[in-house]
PDB file of N, CA, C and O in Angstrom, chain B, residues numbered from 101:
ATOM      1  N   MET B 101      18.224  -2.497  -2.421  1.00  0.00           N
ATOM      2  CA  MET B 101      17.281  -2.833  -1.342  1.00  0.00           C
ATOM      3  C   MET B 101      17.708  -2.065  -0.067  1.00  0.00           C
ATOM      4  O   MET B 101      16.864  -1.491   0.621  1.00  0.00           O
ATOM      5  N   SER B 102      19.014  -2.060   0.241  1.00  0.00           N
ATOM      6  CA  SER B 102      19.395  -1.357   1.433  1.00  0.00           C
ATOM      7  C   SER B 102      19.266   0.181   1.298  1.00  0.00           C
ATOM      8  O   SER B 102      19.072   0.875   2.296  1.00  0.00           O
ATOM      9  N   ALA B 103      19.371   0.691   0.096  1.00  0.00           N
ATOM     10  CA  ALA B 103      19.202   2.103  -0.122  1.00  0.00           C
ATOM     11  C   ALA B 103      17.783   2.542   0.161  1.00  0.00           C
ATOM     12  O   ALA B 103      17.552   3.630   0.689  1.00  0.00           O
ATOM     13  N   GLU B 104      16.851   1.709  -0.184  1.00  0.00           N
ATOM     14  CA  GLU B 104      15.443   2.014   0.076  1.00  0.00           C
ATOM     15  C   GLU B 104      15.137   1.954   1.583  1.00  0.00           C
ATOM     16  O   GLU B 104      14.366   2.754   2.114  1.00  0.00           O
ATOM     17  N   ILE B 105      15.761   0.990   2.238  1.00  0.00           N
ATOM     18  CA  ILE B 105      15.569   0.932   3.704  1.00  0.00           C
ATOM     19  C   ILE B 105      16.172   2.127   4.388  1.00  0.00           C
ATOM     20  O   ILE B 105      15.578   2.703   5.298  1.00  0.00           O
ATOM     21  N   LEU B 106      17.352   2.497   3.950  1.00  0.00           N
ATOM     22  CA  LEU B 106      18.011   3.673   4.552  1.00  0.00           C
ATOM     23  C   LEU B 106      17.201   4.910   4.287  1.00  0.00           C
ATOM     24  O   LEU B 106      17.049   5.752   5.172  1.00  0.00           O
ATOM     25  N   GLN B 107      16.667   5.042   3.067  1.00  0.00           N
ATOM     26  CA  GLN B 107      15.854   6.206   2.738  1.00  0.00           C
ATOM     27  C   GLN B 107      14.561   6.247   3.605  1.00  0.00           C
ATOM     28  O   GLN B 107      14.119   7.303   4.057  1.00  0.00           O
ATOM     29  N   ALA B 108      14.005   5.079   3.802  1.00  0.00           N
ATOM     30  CA  ALA B 108      12.784   5.017   4.625  1.00  0.00           C
ATOM     31  C   ALA B 108      13.074   5.399   6.102  1.00  0.00           C
ATOM     32  O   ALA B 108      12.277   6.105   6.721  1.00  0.00           O
ATOM     33  N   VAL B 109      14.170   4.949   6.642  1.00  0.00           N
ATOM     34  CA  VAL B 109      14.600   5.275   8.006  1.00  0.00           C
ATOM     35  C   VAL B 109      14.844   6.744   8.131  1.00  0.00           C
ATOM     36  O   VAL B 109      14.391   7.377   9.084  1.00  0.00           O
ATOM     37  N   VAL B 110      15.577   7.314   7.152  1.00  0.00           N
ATOM     38  CA  VAL B 110      15.831   8.772   7.141  1.00  0.00           C
ATOM     39  C   VAL B 110      14.570   9.568   7.058  1.00  0.00           C
ATOM     40  O   VAL B 110      14.430  10.572   7.756  1.00  0.00           O
ATOM     41  N   ASP B 111      13.660   9.163   6.241  1.00  0.00           N
ATOM     42  CA  ASP B 111      12.323   9.852   6.109  1.00  0.00           C
ATOM     43  C   ASP B 111      11.597   9.843   7.395  1.00  0.00           C
ATOM     44  O   ASP B 111      11.078  10.876   7.818  1.00  0.00           O
ATOM     45  N   ILE B 112      11.536   8.687   8.057  1.00  0.00           N
ATOM     46  CA  ILE B 112      10.807   8.579   9.315  1.00  0.00           C
ATOM     47  C   ILE B 112      11.464   9.404  10.393  1.00  0.00           C
ATOM     48  O   ILE B 112      10.766  10.107  11.124  1.00  0.00           O
ATOM     49  N   VAL B 113      12.784   9.350  10.529  1.00  0.00           N
ATOM     50  CA  VAL B 113      13.455  10.104  11.595  1.00  0.00           C
ATOM     51  C   VAL B 113      13.335  11.588  11.423  1.00  0.00           C
ATOM     52  O   VAL B 113      12.995  12.301  12.368  1.00  0.00           O
ATOM     53  N   PHE B 114      13.616  12.081  10.197  1.00  0.00           N
ATOM     54  CA  PHE B 114      13.622  13.497  10.014  1.00  0.00           C
ATOM     55  C   PHE B 114      12.262  14.104   9.780  1.00  0.00           C
ATOM     56  O   PHE B 114      12.111  15.322   9.869  1.00  0.00           O
ATOM     57  N   SER B 115      11.260  13.285   9.482  1.00  0.00           N
ATOM     58  CA  SER B 115       9.929  13.889   9.288  1.00  0.00           C
ATOM     59  C   SER B 115       9.105  13.932  10.516  1.00  0.00           C
ATOM     60  O   SER B 115       8.376  14.898  10.742  1.00  0.00           O
ATOM     61  N   GLY B 116       9.198  12.877  11.352  1.00  0.00           N
ATOM     62  CA  GLY B 116       8.319  12.832  12.527  1.00  0.00           C
ATOM     63  C   GLY B 116       9.022  12.931  13.842  1.00  0.00           C
ATOM     64  O   GLY B 116       8.495  13.554  14.764  1.00  0.00           O
ATOM     65  N   TYR B 117      10.163  12.362  13.976  1.00  0.00           N
ATOM     66  CA  TYR B 117      10.813  12.214  15.275  1.00  0.00           C
ATOM     67  C   TYR B 117      11.906  13.218  15.509  1.00  0.00           C
ATOM     68  O   TYR B 117      12.490  13.226  16.592  1.00  0.00           O
ATOM     69  N   MET B 118      12.204  14.034  14.589  1.00  0.00           N
ATOM     70  CA  MET B 118      13.314  14.976  14.822  1.00  0.00           C
ATOM     71  C   MET B 118      12.970  15.989  15.887  1.00  0.00           C
ATOM     72  O   MET B 118      13.859  16.442  16.608  1.00  0.00           O
ATOM     73  N   LEU B 119      11.682  16.369  16.014  1.00  0.00           N
ATOM     74  CA  LEU B 119      11.260  17.333  17.045  1.00  0.00           C
ATOM     75  C   LEU B 119      11.562  16.768  18.407  1.00  0.00           C
ATOM     76  O   LEU B 119      11.939  17.510  19.314  1.00  0.00           O
ATOM     77  N   TYR B 120      11.406  15.473  18.574  1.00  0.00           N
ATOM     78  CA  TYR B 120      11.641  14.797  19.882  1.00  0.00           C
ATOM     79  C   TYR B 120      13.107  14.401  20.016  1.00  0.00           C
ATOM     80  O   TYR B 120      13.630  14.299  21.125  1.00  0.00           O
ATOM     81  N   LEU B 121      13.770  14.179  18.876  1.00  0.00           N
ATOM     82  CA  LEU B 121      15.174  13.657  18.943  1.00  0.00           C
ATOM     83  C   LEU B 121      16.205  14.789  19.146  1.00  0.00           C
ATOM     84  O   LEU B 121      17.269  14.568  19.725  1.00  0.00           O
ATOM     85  N   ALA B 122      15.877  15.993  18.665  1.00  0.00           N
ATOM     86  CA  ALA B 122      16.787  17.124  18.758  1.00  0.00           C
ATOM     87  C   ALA B 122      17.198  17.483  20.201  1.00  0.00           C
ATOM     88  O   ALA B 122      18.390  17.661  20.449  1.00  0.00           O
ATOM     89  N   PRO B 123      16.289  17.594  21.131  1.00  0.00           N
ATOM     90  CA  PRO B 123      16.675  17.903  22.513  1.00  0.00           C
ATOM     91  C   PRO B 123      17.551  16.767  23.109  1.00  0.00           C
ATOM     92  O   PRO B 123      18.495  17.039  23.851  1.00  0.00           O
ATOM     93  N   PHE B 124      17.239  15.538  22.787  1.00  0.00           N
ATOM     94  CA  PHE B 124      18.065  14.448  23.286  1.00  0.00           C
ATOM     95  C   PHE B 124      19.490  14.517  22.744  1.00  0.00           C
ATOM     96  O   PHE B 124      20.461  14.339  23.480  1.00  0.00           O
ATOM     97  N   LEU B 125      19.597  14.781  21.423  1.00  0.00           N
ATOM     98  CA  LEU B 125      20.937  14.927  20.811  1.00  0.00           C
ATOM     99  C   LEU B 125      21.704  16.101  21.352  1.00  0.00           C
ATOM    100  O   LEU B 125      22.925  16.033  21.491  1.00  0.00           O
ATOM    101  N   PHE B 126      20.983  17.226  21.674  1.00  0.00           N
ATOM    102  CA  PHE B 126      21.662  18.345  22.285  1.00  0.00           C
ATOM    103  C   PHE B 126      22.179  18.033  23.670  1.00  0.00           C
ATOM    104  O   PHE B 126      23.289  18.423  24.031  1.00  0.00           O
ATOM    105  N   LEU B 127      21.370  17.327  24.449  1.00  0.00           N
ATOM    106  CA  LEU B 127      21.769  16.878  25.792  1.00  0.00           C
ATOM    107  C   LEU B 127      22.955  15.927  25.748  1.00  0.00           C
ATOM    108  O   LEU B 127      23.856  15.994  26.584  1.00  0.00           O
ATOM    109  N   LEU B 128      22.940  15.050  24.769  1.00  0.00           N
ATOM    110  CA  LEU B 128      24.037  14.121  24.556  1.00  0.00           C
ATOM    111  C   LEU B 128      25.288  14.838  24.200  1.00  0.00           C
ATOM    112  O   LEU B 128      26.365  14.456  24.657  1.00  0.00           O
ATOM    113  N   MET B 129      25.191  15.907  23.369  1.00  0.00           N
ATOM    114  CA  MET B 129      26.333  16.667  23.015  1.00  0.00           C
ATOM    115  C   MET B 129      26.936  17.422  24.207  1.00  0.00           C
ATOM    116  O   MET B 129      28.152  17.504  24.381  1.00  0.00           O
ATOM    117  N   VAL B 130      26.040  17.958  25.001  1.00  0.00           N
ATOM    118  CA  VAL B 130      26.527  18.660  26.256  1.00  0.00           C
ATOM    119  C   VAL B 130      27.193  17.707  27.171  1.00  0.00           C
ATOM    120  O   VAL B 130      28.231  18.071  27.724  1.00  0.00           O
ATOM    121  N   VAL B 131      26.726  16.560  27.387  1.00  0.00           N
ATOM    122  CA  VAL B 131      27.319  15.577  28.186  1.00  0.00           C
ATOM    123  C   VAL B 131      28.697  15.130  27.684  1.00  0.00           C
ATOM    124  O   VAL B 131      29.644  14.979  28.457  1.00  0.00           O
ATOM    125  N   LEU B 132      28.775  14.928  26.394  1.00  0.00           N
ATOM    126  CA  LEU B 132      30.015  14.503  25.737  1.00  0.00           C
ATOM    127  C   LEU B 132      31.133  15.549  25.875  1.00  0.00           C
ATOM    128  O   LEU B 132      32.300  15.209  26.071  1.00  0.00           O
ATOM    129  N   PHE B 133      30.737  16.856  25.766  1.00  0.00           N
ATOM    130  CA  PHE B 133      31.720  17.885  25.748  1.00  0.00           C
ATOM    131  C   PHE B 133      31.728  18.677  27.027  1.00  0.00           C
ATOM    132  O   PHE B 133      32.196  19.816  27.044  1.00  0.00           O
ATOM    133  N   ALA B 134      31.223  18.108  28.093  1.00  0.00           N
ATOM    134  CA  ALA B 134      31.155  18.816  29.402  1.00  0.00           C
ATOM    135  C   ALA B 134      32.522  19.116  29.974  1.00  0.00           C
ATOM    136  O   ALA B 134      32.721  20.146  30.618  1.00  0.00           O
ATOM    137  N   ASP B 135      33.468  18.219  29.741  1.00  0.00           N
ATOM    138  CA  ASP B 135      34.785  18.445  30.286  1.00  0.00           C
ATOM    139  C   ASP B 135      35.441  19.655  29.618  1.00  0.00           C
ATOM    140  O   ASP B 135      36.120  20.441  30.278  1.00  0.00           O
ATOM    141  N   ARG B 136      35.235  19.802  28.309  1.00  0.00           N
ATOM    142  CA  ARG B 136      35.781  20.943  27.611  1.00  0.00           C
ATOM    143  C   ARG B 136      35.109  22.220  28.015  1.00  0.00           C
ATOM    144  O   ARG B 136      35.761  23.263  28.072  1.00  0.00           O
ATOM    145  N   LEU B 137      33.816  22.180  28.300  1.00  0.00           N
ATOM    146  CA  LEU B 137      33.067  23.358  28.722  1.00  0.00           C
ATOM    147  C   LEU B 137      33.543  23.794  30.090  1.00  0.00           C
ATOM    148  O   LEU B 137      33.723  24.988  30.329  1.00  0.00           O
ATOM    149  N   ILE B 138      33.747  22.865  30.977  1.00  0.00           N
ATOM    150  CA  ILE B 138      34.242  23.157  32.315  1.00  0.00           C
ATOM    151  C   ILE B 138      35.655  23.769  32.243  1.00  0.00           C
ATOM    152  O   ILE B 138      35.981  24.726  32.946  1.00  0.00           O
ATOM    153  N   ASP B 139      36.482  23.168  31.356  1.00  0.00           N
ATOM    154  CA  ASP B 139      37.825  23.748  31.199  1.00  0.00           C
ATOM    155  C   ASP B 139      37.802  25.142  30.637  1.00  0.00           C
ATOM    156  O   ASP B 139      38.612  25.986  31.022  1.00  0.00           O
ATOM    157  N   LEU B 140      36.858  25.403  29.707  1.00  0.00           N
ATOM    158  CA  LEU B 140      36.734  26.729  29.129  1.00  0.00           C
ATOM    159  C   LEU B 140      36.321  27.747  30.195  1.00  0.00           C
ATOM    160  O   LEU B 140      36.868  28.849  30.254  1.00  0.00           O
ATOM    161  N   VAL B 141      35.338  27.365  31.048  1.00  0.00           N
ATOM    162  CA  VAL B 141      34.922  28.229  32.131  1.00  0.00           C
ATOM    163  C   VAL B 141      36.048  28.536  33.135  1.00  0.00           C
ATOM    164  O   VAL B 141      36.234  29.682  33.544  1.00  0.00           O
ATOM    165  N   THR B 142      36.772  27.521  33.511  1.00  0.00           N
ATOM    166  CA  THR B 142      37.859  27.732  34.459  1.00  0.00           C
ATOM    167  C   THR B 142      39.001  28.600  33.868  1.00  0.00           C
ATOM    168  O   THR B 142      39.606  29.409  34.572  1.00  0.00           O
ATOM    169  N   ILE B 143      39.270  28.415  32.595  1.00  0.00           N
ATOM    170  CA  ILE B 143      40.291  29.229  31.981  1.00  0.00           C
ATOM    171  C   ILE B 143      39.841  30.688  31.866  1.00  0.00           C
ATOM    172  O   ILE B 143      40.639  31.603  32.071  1.00  0.00           O
ATOM    173  N   SER B 144      38.573  30.903  31.540  1.00  0.00           N
ATOM    174  CA  SER B 144      38.071  32.250  31.486  1.00  0.00           C
ATOM    175  C   SER B 144      38.021  32.890  32.802  1.00  0.00           C
ATOM    176  O   SER B 144      38.279  34.091  32.894  1.00  0.00           O
ATOM    177  N   LEU B 145      37.702  32.171  33.856  1.00  0.00           N
ATOM    178  CA  LEU B 145      37.727  32.721  35.199  1.00  0.00           C
ATOM    179  C   LEU B 145      39.115  33.044  35.679  1.00  0.00           C
ATOM    180  O   LEU B 145      39.306  34.050  36.362  1.00  0.00           O
ATOM    181  N   GLU B 146      40.121  32.200  35.335  1.00  0.00           N
ATOM    182  CA  GLU B 146      41.464  32.506  35.650  1.00  0.00           C
ATOM    183  C   GLU B 146      41.985  33.719  34.967  1.00  0.00           C
ATOM    184  O   GLU B 146      42.755  34.490  35.541  1.00  0.00           O
ATOM    185  N   LYS B 147      41.564  33.902  33.714  1.00  0.00           N
ATOM    186  CA  LYS B 147      41.996  35.103  32.970  1.00  0.00           C
ATOM    187  C   LYS B 147      41.413  36.398  33.550  1.00  0.00           C
ATOM    188  O   LYS B 147      42.057  37.446  33.524  1.00  0.00           O
ATOM    189  N   SER B 148      40.184  36.307  34.074  1.00  0.00           N
ATOM    190  CA  SER B 148      39.572  37.481  34.639  1.00  0.00           C
ATOM    191  C   SER B 148      40.203  37.891  35.954  1.00  0.00           C
ATOM    192  O   SER B 148      40.214  39.076  36.288  1.00  0.00           O
ATOM    193  N   THR B 149      40.735  36.926  36.713  1.00  0.00           N
ATOM    194  CA  THR B 149      41.377  37.255  37.950  1.00  0.00           C
ATOM    195  C   THR B 149      42.874  37.594  37.780  1.00  0.00           C
ATOM    196  O   THR B 149      43.513  38.110  38.697  1.00  0.00           O
ATOM    197  N   GLY B 150      43.405  37.296  36.610  1.00  0.00           N
ATOM    198  CA  GLY B 150      44.785  37.692  36.365  1.00  0.00           C
ATOM    199  C   GLY B 150      45.705  36.509  36.646  1.00  0.00           C
ATOM    200  O   GLY B 150      46.911  36.670  36.458  1.00  0.00           O
ATOM    201  N   ARG B 151      45.253  35.353  37.074  1.00  0.00           N
ATOM    202  CA  ARG B 151      46.140  34.228  37.308  1.00  0.00           C
ATOM    203  C   ARG B 151      46.013  33.322  36.125  1.00  0.00           C
ATOM    204  O   ARG B 151      44.901  33.043  35.677  1.00  0.00           O
ATOM    205  N   ARG B 152      47.113  32.857  35.608  1.00  0.00           N
ATOM    206  CA  ARG B 152      47.163  31.908  34.496  1.00  0.00           C
ATOM    207  C   ARG B 152      48.118  30.822  34.852  1.00  0.00           C
ATOM    208  O   ARG B 152      49.337  30.991  34.810  1.00  0.00           O
ATOM    209  N   SER B 153      47.531  29.664  35.215  1.00  0.00           N
ATOM    210  CA  SER B 153      48.351  28.577  35.652  1.00  0.00           C
ATOM    211  C   SER B 153      48.499  27.492  34.555  1.00  0.00           C
ATOM    212  O   SER B 153      49.462  26.725  34.581  1.00  0.00           O
ATOM    213  N   ARG B 154      47.557  27.422  33.598  1.00  0.00           N
ATOM    214  CA  ARG B 154      47.672  26.341  32.662  1.00  0.00           C
ATOM    215  C   ARG B 154      48.265  26.741  31.314  1.00  0.00           C
ATOM    216  O   ARG B 154      49.049  25.983  30.741  1.00  0.00           O
ATOM    217  N   TYR B 155      47.918  27.877  30.815  1.00  0.00           N
ATOM    218  CA  TYR B 155      48.374  28.245  29.418  1.00  0.00           C
ATOM    219  C   TYR B 155      49.213  29.518  29.378  1.00  0.00           C
ATOM    220  O   TYR B 155      49.651  29.936  28.306  1.00  0.00           O
TER     221      TYR B 155
END
């Protein structure tokens, strides 16, 4: 019974709502990893100027 419910939910999400859900998931991913992205940008800027204070 639960396998059929899970299959129905997966069919509904991936058939109709994935077009609308994908940008939201991408935005959520960016928000979750924003601190790592900021750290990556600051490290790359420090490397380009020749100063390396963290690594």
